DSSP file (Angstrom, degrees, kcal/mol; ACC not computed):
  #  RESIDUE AA STRUCTURE BP1 BP2  ACC     N-H-->O    O-->H-N    N-H-->O    O-->H-N    TCO  KAPPA ALPHA  PHI   PSI    X-CA   Y-CA   Z-CA
    1    1 A M              0   0    0      0, 0.0     2,-0.4     0, 0.0    23,-0.1   0.000 360.0 360.0 360.0 137.1   20.9   -0.5    9.4
    2    2 A R        -     0   0    0     21,-0.5    23,-2.9     2,-0.0     2,-0.3  -0.952 360.0-163.2-124.6 139.6   20.1    2.2    6.7
    3    3 A F  E     -a   25   0A   0     -2,-0.4     2,-0.4    21,-0.2    23,-0.2  -0.848  10.1-169.5-121.5 152.6   16.6    3.0    5.6
    4    4 A F  E     -a   26   0A   0     21,-1.8    23,-2.7    -2,-0.3     2,-0.4  -0.981   5.3-178.2-139.3 127.5   15.1    4.9    2.7
    5    5 A R  E     +a   27   0A   0     -2,-0.4     2,-0.3    21,-0.2    23,-0.2  -0.989  12.5 165.1-128.3 137.8   11.4    5.9    2.3
    6    6 A G  E     -a   28   0A   0     21,-2.1    23,-1.9    -2,-0.4     2,-0.1  -0.965  32.3-116.7-146.6 162.5   10.0    7.7   -0.8
    7    7 A D    >   -     0   0    0     -2,-0.3     3,-2.4    21,-0.2     4,-0.3  -0.219  57.0 -76.6 -89.3-174.9    6.8    8.6   -2.5
    8    8 A A  G >  S+     0   0    0      1,-0.3     3,-1.3     2,-0.2    23,-0.2   0.710 124.9  71.1 -63.0 -20.0    5.8    7.3   -6.0
    9    9 A A  G 3  S+     0   0    0      1,-0.2    -1,-0.3    21,-0.1    21,-0.0   0.737  95.7  55.0 -64.7 -19.9    8.2    9.8   -7.7
   10   10 A F  G <  S+     0   0    0     -3,-2.4     2,-3.4    19,-0.2    -1,-0.2   0.507  73.5 111.0 -88.1  -6.2   11.0    7.6   -6.4
   11   11 A A    <   +     0   0    0     -3,-1.3    -1,-0.1    -4,-0.3    20,-0.1  -0.288  44.1 138.4 -67.8  60.3    9.6    4.3   -8.0
   12   12 A I    >>  -     0   0    0     -2,-3.4     4,-1.6     1,-0.1     3,-1.5  -0.945  55.9-138.4-118.1 117.7   12.5    4.2  -10.4
   13   13 A P  H 3> S+     0   0    0      0, 0.0     4,-2.1     0, 0.0     5,-0.2   0.795 103.4  54.7 -49.4 -33.3   14.2    0.7  -11.2
   14   14 A E  H 3> S+     0   0    0      1,-0.2     4,-2.1     2,-0.2     5,-0.2   0.900 106.1  52.6 -70.9 -32.4   17.7    2.2  -11.1
   15   15 A L  H <> S+     0   0    0     -3,-1.5     4,-3.0     2,-0.2     5,-0.2   0.923 106.7  52.4 -65.6 -39.3   17.1    3.5   -7.7
   16   16 A Y  H  X S+     0   0    0     -4,-1.6     4,-2.9     1,-0.2    -1,-0.2   0.922 111.2  47.3 -55.0 -47.7   16.0    0.1   -6.5
   17   17 A K  H  X S+     0   0    0     -4,-2.1     4,-2.4     2,-0.2    -1,-0.2   0.880 112.7  48.8 -65.5 -35.4   19.2   -1.4   -7.8
   18   18 A T  H  X S+     0   0    0     -4,-2.1     4,-1.9     2,-0.2    -2,-0.2   0.957 113.2  46.7 -64.5 -54.0   21.3    1.4   -6.2
   19   19 A L  H  <>S+     0   0    0     -4,-3.0     5,-2.6     1,-0.2     4,-0.3   0.920 113.8  48.9 -56.1 -46.7   19.5    0.9   -2.8
   20   20 A E  H ><5S+     0   0    0     -4,-2.9     3,-1.5     1,-0.2    -1,-0.2   0.941 110.2  50.7 -59.9 -46.6   19.9   -2.9   -3.0
   21   21 A A  H 3<5S+     0   0    0     -4,-2.4    -1,-0.2     1,-0.3    -2,-0.2   0.785 111.9  46.6 -57.5 -31.8   23.5   -2.6   -3.9
   22   22 A E  T 3<5S-     0   0    0     -4,-1.9    -1,-0.3    -5,-0.1    -2,-0.2   0.331 115.4-118.7 -93.6   3.7   24.2   -0.3   -0.9
   23   23 A R  T < 5 +     0   0    0     -3,-1.5   -21,-0.5    -4,-0.3     2,-0.3   0.822  56.3 158.3  58.2  40.5   22.1   -2.7    1.4
   24   24 A Y      < -     0   0    0     -5,-2.6     2,-0.5    -6,-0.2   -21,-0.2  -0.648  41.9-131.3 -81.2 146.6   19.4   -0.2    2.3
   25   25 A Y  E     -a    3   0A   0    -23,-2.9   -21,-1.8    -2,-0.3     2,-0.3  -0.850  39.2-173.9 -87.0 132.0   16.0   -1.3    3.5
   26   26 A Y  E     -a    4   0A   0     -2,-0.5     2,-0.4   -23,-0.2   -21,-0.2  -0.966  30.7-168.8-136.9 152.7   13.5    0.7    1.5
   27   27 A A  E     +a    5   0A   0    -23,-2.7   -21,-2.1    -2,-0.3     2,-0.4  -0.967  17.7 173.5-136.0 123.7    9.8    1.4    1.2
   28   28 A I  E     -a    6   0A   0     -2,-0.4   -21,-0.2   -23,-0.2     2,-0.1  -0.997  31.3-121.5-131.7 128.7    8.7    3.3   -1.9
   29   29 A R        -     0   0    0    -23,-1.9     2,-0.3    -2,-0.4   -18,-0.2  -0.481  25.7-143.1 -69.5 140.2    5.0    3.9   -2.8
   30   30 A L        -     0   0    0     -2,-0.1     2,-0.2   -20,-0.1   -22,-0.1  -0.818  18.2-113.2-100.2 143.0    3.9    2.5   -6.2
   31   31 A R        -     0   0    0     -2,-0.3     5,-0.1   -23,-0.2    -1,-0.0  -0.505  43.8-100.1 -69.8 144.7    1.4    4.2   -8.4
   32   32 A A        +     0   0    0     -2,-0.2     2,-0.3     4,-0.1    -1,-0.1  -0.320  50.9 164.8 -61.0 148.0   -1.8    2.3   -8.7
   33   33 A N     >  -     0   0    0     -3,-0.1     4,-2.8     1,-0.1     5,-0.3  -0.936  49.9 -94.2-153.2 173.8   -2.3    0.2  -11.7
   34   34 A R  H  > S+     0   0    0     -2,-0.3     4,-2.5     1,-0.2     5,-0.2   0.884 121.2  51.2 -59.6 -41.6   -4.7   -2.6  -12.8
   35   35 A V  H  > S+     0   0    0      2,-0.2     4,-1.7     1,-0.2    -1,-0.2   0.959 114.7  42.7 -65.2 -50.5   -2.4   -5.3  -11.8
   36   36 A L  H  > S+     0   0    0      1,-0.2     4,-1.1     2,-0.2    -2,-0.2   0.911 113.0  51.6 -56.4 -48.8   -1.9   -4.0   -8.3
   37   37 A Q  H >X S+     0   0    0     -4,-2.8     4,-0.8     1,-0.2     3,-0.5   0.899 108.8  53.2 -58.7 -41.7   -5.6   -3.1   -7.8
   38   38 A G  H 3< S+     0   0    0     -4,-2.5     3,-0.5    -5,-0.3     4,-0.4   0.879 103.2  57.0 -63.4 -35.0   -6.5   -6.6   -8.9
   39   39 A R  H 3< S+     0   0    0     -4,-1.7    -1,-0.2     1,-0.2    -2,-0.2   0.784 118.9  30.4 -68.6 -25.5   -4.2   -8.1   -6.3
   40   40 A I  H XX S+     0   0    0     -4,-1.1     3,-1.4    -3,-0.5     4,-0.6   0.291  85.4 110.0-112.8  11.4   -6.0   -6.3   -3.5
   41   41 A A  H >X S+     0   0    0     -4,-0.8     3,-1.5    -3,-0.5     4,-0.6   0.869  75.8  56.6 -53.6 -42.8   -9.5   -6.1   -4.9
   42   42 A H  H 34 S+     0   0    0     -4,-0.4     3,-0.4     1,-0.3    -1,-0.3   0.774 105.4  51.9 -65.0 -25.3  -10.8   -8.6   -2.4
   43   43 A L  H <4 S+     0   0    0     -3,-1.4    -1,-0.3     1,-0.2    -2,-0.2   0.568 101.1  62.4 -81.9 -11.0   -9.6   -6.3    0.5
   44   44 A L  H << S+     0   0    0     -3,-1.5    -1,-0.2    -4,-0.6    -2,-0.2   0.584  78.5 102.7 -94.6 -14.2  -11.4   -3.2   -1.0
   45   45 A K  S  < S-     0   0    0     -4,-0.6    -3,-0.0    -3,-0.4     0, 0.0  -0.484  80.9-114.3 -77.8 143.3  -14.9   -4.6   -0.7
   46   46 A R        -     0   0    0     -2,-0.2     2,-0.1     1,-0.1    -1,-0.1  -0.577  35.1-122.1 -68.2 130.5  -17.0   -3.3    2.2
   47   47 A P        -     0   0    0      0, 0.0     2,-0.1     0, 0.0    -1,-0.1  -0.479  30.0 -98.0 -78.1 155.4  -17.7   -6.1    4.7
   48   48 A V  S    S+     0   0    0     -2,-0.1     2,-0.2     3,-0.0     0, 0.0  -0.387  84.9  27.8 -73.4 145.2  -21.2   -7.0    5.5
   49   49 A G  S    S-     0   0    0     -2,-0.1     0, 0.0    -3,-0.1     0, 0.0  -0.486 105.1 -16.9 102.4-173.8  -22.6   -5.6    8.7
   50   50 A R  S    S-     0   0    0     -2,-0.2     3,-0.1     1,-0.1    -2,-0.0  -0.416  71.7-110.0 -68.0 137.5  -22.0   -2.6   10.9
   51   51 A P        -     0   0    0      0, 0.0    -1,-0.1     0, 0.0    -3,-0.0  -0.328  41.9 -96.4 -68.4 151.9  -18.7   -0.8   10.2
   52   52 A P        -     0   0    0      0, 0.0    31,-0.2     0, 0.0     4,-0.1  -0.214  26.3-122.1 -67.0 161.7  -16.1   -1.0   13.1
   53   53 A K  S    S+     0   0    0     -3,-0.1     2,-0.2     2,-0.1    29,-0.0   0.465  88.4  21.6 -88.9   1.6  -15.9    1.7   15.6
   54   54 A G  S    S-     0   0    0     27,-0.1    29,-0.7    30,-0.0     2,-0.5  -0.588 104.5 -49.5-140.5-157.8  -12.2    2.5   14.8
   55   55 A V  E     -B   82   0B   0     -2,-0.2     2,-0.5    27,-0.2    27,-0.2  -0.769  44.6-155.4 -92.9 129.2   -9.6    2.2   12.2
   56   56 A K  E     -B   81   0B   0     25,-2.2    25,-2.7    -2,-0.5     2,-0.4  -0.938  10.2-163.9-108.2 121.9   -9.1   -1.3   10.8
   57   57 A R  E     -B   80   0B   0     -2,-0.5     2,-0.5    23,-0.2    23,-0.2  -0.886   5.0-168.0-109.7 131.5   -5.6   -2.0    9.3
   58   58 A I  E     -B   79   0B   0     21,-2.5    21,-2.5    -2,-0.4     2,-0.3  -0.980   7.3-173.4-122.6 125.6   -4.9   -4.8    7.0
   59   59 A Y  E     +B   78   0B   0     -2,-0.5     2,-0.3    19,-0.2    19,-0.2  -0.831  18.1 133.9-114.9 156.2   -1.2   -5.8    6.1
   60   60 A G  E     -B   77   0B   0     17,-1.4    17,-3.5    -2,-0.3     2,-0.3  -0.943  29.5-143.7 178.1 168.6    0.1   -8.3    3.7
   61   61 A D  E     +B   76   0B   0     -2,-0.3     2,-0.3    15,-0.3    15,-0.3  -0.968  14.2 171.9-145.8 163.6    2.7   -8.7    1.0
   62   62 A F  E     -B   75   0B   0     13,-2.1    13,-3.1    -2,-0.3     2,-0.3  -0.967  38.6 -92.2-162.4 160.8    3.2  -10.4   -2.4
   63   63 A E  E     +B   74   0B   0     -2,-0.3     2,-0.4    11,-0.2    11,-0.2  -0.622  43.4 175.0 -78.9 135.7    5.8  -10.5   -5.2
   64   64 A Y  E     -B   73   0B   0      9,-2.2     9,-2.1    -2,-0.3     2,-0.6  -0.982  18.5-159.9-148.5 133.9    5.3   -8.2   -8.1
   65   65 A Q        -     0   0    0     -2,-0.4    -2,-0.0     7,-0.2     9,-0.0  -0.922  16.7-144.3-110.8 109.3    7.4   -7.3  -11.2
   66   66 A A    >   -     0   0    0     -2,-0.6     3,-1.8     5,-0.3     5,-0.1  -0.343  26.7-112.6 -67.5 152.5    6.7   -4.1  -12.9
   67   67 A A  T 3  S+     0   0    0      1,-0.3    -1,-0.1     3,-0.0    -2,-0.0   0.834 120.9  45.1 -51.8 -35.4    7.0   -4.1  -16.7
   68   68 A S  T 3  S+     0   0    0      2,-0.0    -1,-0.3     0, 0.0     2,-0.1   0.479  97.1 104.8 -88.7   0.6   10.0   -1.8  -16.4
   69   69 A G    <   -     0   0    0     -3,-1.8    -4,-0.1     1,-0.1   -57,-0.0  -0.319  62.7-148.3 -79.0 157.3   11.5   -3.9  -13.6
   70   70 A D  S    S+     0   0    0      1,-0.3    -1,-0.1   -57,-0.1    -5,-0.1   0.589  81.7   4.0-101.1 -12.3   14.4   -6.4  -13.9
   71   71 A K  S    S-     0   0    0     -7,-0.1    -5,-0.3    -5,-0.1    -1,-0.3  -0.978  87.1 -84.8-161.7 158.5   13.2   -8.8  -11.2
   72   72 A P        -     0   0    0      0, 0.0     2,-0.3     0, 0.0    -7,-0.2  -0.421  43.6-164.6 -70.2 149.0   10.2   -9.3   -9.0
   73   73 A R  E     -B   64   0B   0     -9,-2.1    -9,-2.2    -2,-0.1     2,-0.3  -0.930  27.5 -96.4-129.7 154.5   10.2   -7.4   -5.7
   74   74 A C  E     -B   63   0B   0     -2,-0.3     2,-0.5   -11,-0.2   -11,-0.2  -0.558  35.6-162.6 -75.2 127.1    8.2   -7.8   -2.4
   75   75 A V  E     -B   62   0B   0    -13,-3.1   -13,-2.1    -2,-0.3     2,-0.5  -0.952   2.1-157.0-112.1 130.0    5.3   -5.4   -2.3
   76   76 A T  E     -B   61   0B   0     -2,-0.5     2,-0.4   -15,-0.3   -15,-0.3  -0.907   7.4-153.4-106.0 123.7    3.7   -4.7    1.1
   77   77 A R  E     -B   60   0B   0    -17,-3.5   -17,-1.4    -2,-0.5     2,-0.4  -0.836  10.9-174.0-101.1 141.7    0.1   -3.6    1.1
   78   78 A I  E     -B   59   0B   0     -2,-0.4     2,-0.4   -19,-0.2   -19,-0.2  -0.988   5.9-177.6-133.8 116.1   -1.2   -1.5    4.0
   79   79 A L  E     -B   58   0B   0    -21,-2.5   -21,-2.5    -2,-0.4     2,-0.5  -0.978   4.6-170.5-118.5 136.4   -5.0   -0.7    3.9
   80   80 A A  E     -B   57   0B   0     -2,-0.4     2,-0.7   -23,-0.2   -23,-0.2  -0.983   4.2-163.1-123.3 118.2   -6.5    1.4    6.5
   81   81 A A  E     -B   56   0B   0    -25,-2.7   -25,-2.2    -2,-0.5     2,-0.6  -0.896   6.9-172.0-104.1 116.8  -10.3    1.7    6.7
   82   82 A I  E     -B   55   0B   0     -2,-0.7     2,-0.6   -27,-0.2   -27,-0.2  -0.942   4.9-165.1-112.7 121.0  -11.6    4.6    8.6
   83   83 A H        -     0   0    0    -29,-0.7     2,-0.3    -2,-0.6    -2,-0.0  -0.902  10.0-170.4-106.9 123.0  -15.3    4.7    9.3
   84   84 A R        -     0   0    0     -2,-0.6     2,-0.2     1,-0.0   -30,-0.0  -0.773  22.3-118.6-106.8 148.5  -16.5    8.2   10.5
   85   85 A L        -     0   0    0     -2,-0.3    -1,-0.0     1,-0.1     0, 0.0  -0.553  32.1-111.5 -77.5 150.9  -20.0    9.0   11.9
   86   86 A R        -     0   0    0     -2,-0.2    -1,-0.1     1,-0.2     0, 0.0  -0.161  61.0 -57.2 -68.0 176.0  -22.0   11.5   10.0
   87   87 A S  S    S-     0   0    0      1,-0.1    -1,-0.2     3,-0.0     3,-0.1  -0.263  71.2 -93.5 -57.5 145.2  -22.7   14.8   11.7
   88   88 A P        -     0   0    0      0, 0.0    -1,-0.1     0, 0.0     2,-0.0  -0.320  50.0 -99.0 -64.8 147.5  -24.4   14.3   15.1
   89   89 A P        -     0   0    0      0, 0.0     2,-0.6     0, 0.0     0, 0.0  -0.285  35.7-114.4 -66.8 155.5  -28.1   14.6   14.9
   90   90 A V        -     0   0    0     -3,-0.1     2,-0.4     2,-0.0    -3,-0.0  -0.756  28.5-157.2 -91.8 121.6  -29.7   17.8   15.8
   91   91 A L              0   0    0     -2,-0.6     0, 0.0     1,-0.2     0, 0.0  -0.798 360.0 360.0-101.8 144.5  -31.9   17.8   18.8
   92   92 A G              0   0    0     -2,-0.4    -1,-0.2     0, 0.0    -2,-0.0   0.433 360.0 360.0 159.3 360.0  -34.6   20.2   19.5
């Protein structure tokens, strides 16, 4: 099995075609846009109640075809919500 991972600078349709032709598994970050933000908007809202004590990760996927793309591809979303405490209170 061969893998390729890249940042948003590698989100080029011709690269996708090459990787698929060579049977690579790949993960390439996509630049945010209105369509993608709309697909995950419900996950970005802060839940009601106290924040969790650690990192909460949410995974999921959906089909998405960029305007420059030749076909829809699977997009996996990974959201990590990290809630940090403010500075500790000063006692004295």
